C-alpha positions in Angstrom: 96.0 89.0 147.0 92.7 90.3 145.7 92.5 92.5 142.4 89.6 94.5 141.3 88.7 96.1 138.1 86.5 96.1 135.1 86.4 93.0 133.1 87.3 93.0 129.4 84.6 92.7 127.0 84.7 91.0 123.7 82.4 93.3 122.1 82.9 96.7 120.9 80.3 97.8 123.4 77.6 96.3 125.7 73.9 96.8 125.1 72.1 99.0 127.3 70.5 96.9 130.3 67.2 98.4 129.9 66.9 97.5 126.4 67.3 101.3 125.1 67.9 101.4 121.3 71.5 101.7 120.3 71.8 104.9 118.2 74.1 108.0 118.6 72.1 109.1 121.7 73.1 105.8 123.7 76.7 107.1 123.3 75.9 110.8 124.3 75.8 112.1 127.7 74.1 115.3 128.3 74.2 115.4 132.3 77.0 118.0 132.5 74.8 120.4 130.6 73.7 121.8 134.0 77.4 123.1 134.5 76.8 125.6 131.7 73.1 126.4 132.4 73.2 126.8 136.1 74.9 129.3 138.6 77.8 127.9 140.5 76.8 125.8 143.4 77.1 127.5 147.0 78.5 124.0 148.4 80.7 121.3 147.2 79.3 119.6 144.2 80.2 116.5 142.3 78.6 115.5 138.9 79.4 112.0 137.7 79.2 110.3 134.5 79.7 106.6 135.5 77.9 103.5 134.1 74.9 104.3 136.6 74.4 107.7 134.9 75.7 106.9 131.5 75.2 103.1 130.6 77.1 103.3 127.4 80.2 103.2 129.7 79.5 99.6 130.9 82.6 97.5 129.7 84.7 100.6 128.6 86.7 101.0 131.9 86.3 104.8 132.0 84.3 107.6 133.8 84.3 111.0 134.7 83.4 113.6 137.4 83.4 117.2 137.5 84.0 118.9 140.7 82.9 122.3 141.9 84.5 123.7 144.9 83.0 127.2 146.4 85.4 129.0 148.8 86.6 126.9 151.7 84.7 123.8 150.6 86.1 120.3 151.0 85.6 117.1 149.2 85.9 114.8 152.4 88.4 112.0 152.8 87.2 109.1 150.6 88.6 106.1 148.5 87.7 104.6 145.1 88.2 100.9 145.5 88.2 100.2 141.7 90.3 102.9 140.1 93.0 105.4 140.5 91.8 109.0 140.0 93.4 111.6 137.6 92.3 115.0 138.7 92.8 118.1 136.4 92.3 121.4 137.9 90.6 123.8 135.3 90.4 126.8 137.7 91.1 127.9 141.1 93.4 126.5 143.8 93.1 123.1 145.7 95.1 121.6 148.4 95.0 117.8 147.6 96.3 114.9 149.6 96.4 111.2 149.9 97.5 108.5 152.6 99.5 105.6 151.5 99.6 102.1 153.3 102.3 103.2 155.6 100.2 106.1 156.7 102.3 108.7 155.1 100.5 111.8 153.8 101.3 113.3 150.6 99.9 116.9 150.0 100.2 119.5 147.2 98.8 122.6 146.4 97.6 122.7 142.8 97.1 125.6 140.5 94.9 125.7 137.3 96.4 123.5 134.8 98.0 121.0 137.2 97.1 117.3 137.3 97.3 115.1 140.3 97.0 111.3 140.6 95.4 109.7 143.6 96.4 106.1 143.5 93.7 103.4 143.5 92.3 102.7 146.8 93.8 105.1 148.9 92.4 107.6 151.2 92.4 111.2 149.7 90.8 114.4 149.9 90.7 118.0 148.0 90.2 121.3 149.7 89.7 124.8 148.3 92.2 126.8 150.4 91.7 130.1 148.2 89.9 132.5 150.5 88.3 134.4 147.4 87.7 132.2 144.6 86.1 128.9 143.8 87.8 125.9 142.2 86.7 123.7 139.3 88.2 120.2 138.5 87.7 117.3 136.4 88.4 113.9 137.4 89.0 110.8 135.2 88.7 107.0 136.4 90.1 104.0 134.8 86.7 102.2 135.8 83.1 102.6 134.6 82.4 102.3 138.3 85.2 103.5 140.3 83.0 103.4 143.5 83.3 106.2 146.3 83.5 105.3 150.0 83.4 108.2 152.1 85.5 108.1 155.3 83.4 110.1 157.5 80.0 108.5 156.3 81.2 105.0 156.6 82.8 105.3 160.1 80.2 107.5 161.8 76.7 107.0 159.8 76.7 103.1 159.4 75.7 102.1 162.8 78.9 101.2 164.4 78.6 101.2 167.9 79.4 104.5 169.7 81.6 102.7 172.4 83.7 101.1 169.8 84.1 104.1 167.8 85.1 106.0 171.2 87.7 103.2 172.0 89.0 103.3 168.5 89.4 107.1 168.3 90.6 107.2 172.0 87.9 109.5 173.0 84.5 109.4 174.7 80.9 108.7 173.6 79.8 112.1 173.9 82.3 113.4 171.4 81.4 110.5 169.0 77.7 111.4 169.2 78.7 115.0 168.6 80.4 114.1 165.4 77.5 111.9 164.3 75.2 114.7 164.9 77.2 117.0 162.7 77.2 114.3 159.8 73.4 113.8 160.1 71.4 114.7 157.1 69.6 118.2 157.6 65.9 117.8 157.8 
């Protein structure tokens, strides 16, 4: 059995890997200010505060994300291999769901003020089902680097042979190529 997670540290905190001075600024993350300063995003948007963006989190086993869902937008199926996710819906309505290891789908429609937990490592998604209003959520993670593995991207944009994908999904190569074309970055 393999177990993954953040290692315990034997210090109060770990110094910045780049030698940044340890002062109150080291423990302050200002990257979420754009949420207050900018207009809402027209497409699904996630802002993260993990150890990559906020080095003070290294060794602390916590991280954070803020998710903006315009009408009809989706956070596609994905996993976090190193942490569960606790989502708090601040505004709007979201359909959320995850699939367990027996391929059972658990879904729920959340209202503002609801919390939902996505178990560690399981495929899950969020979808704004409201036809008129955007949704806004905060996710907390029990890892400074929960990781995100996008199911569509990892399956269709990593170079797996079209023939293998066609057999795996019991379809034809043309369908696989159409899916890949839809996932290709816009030029």
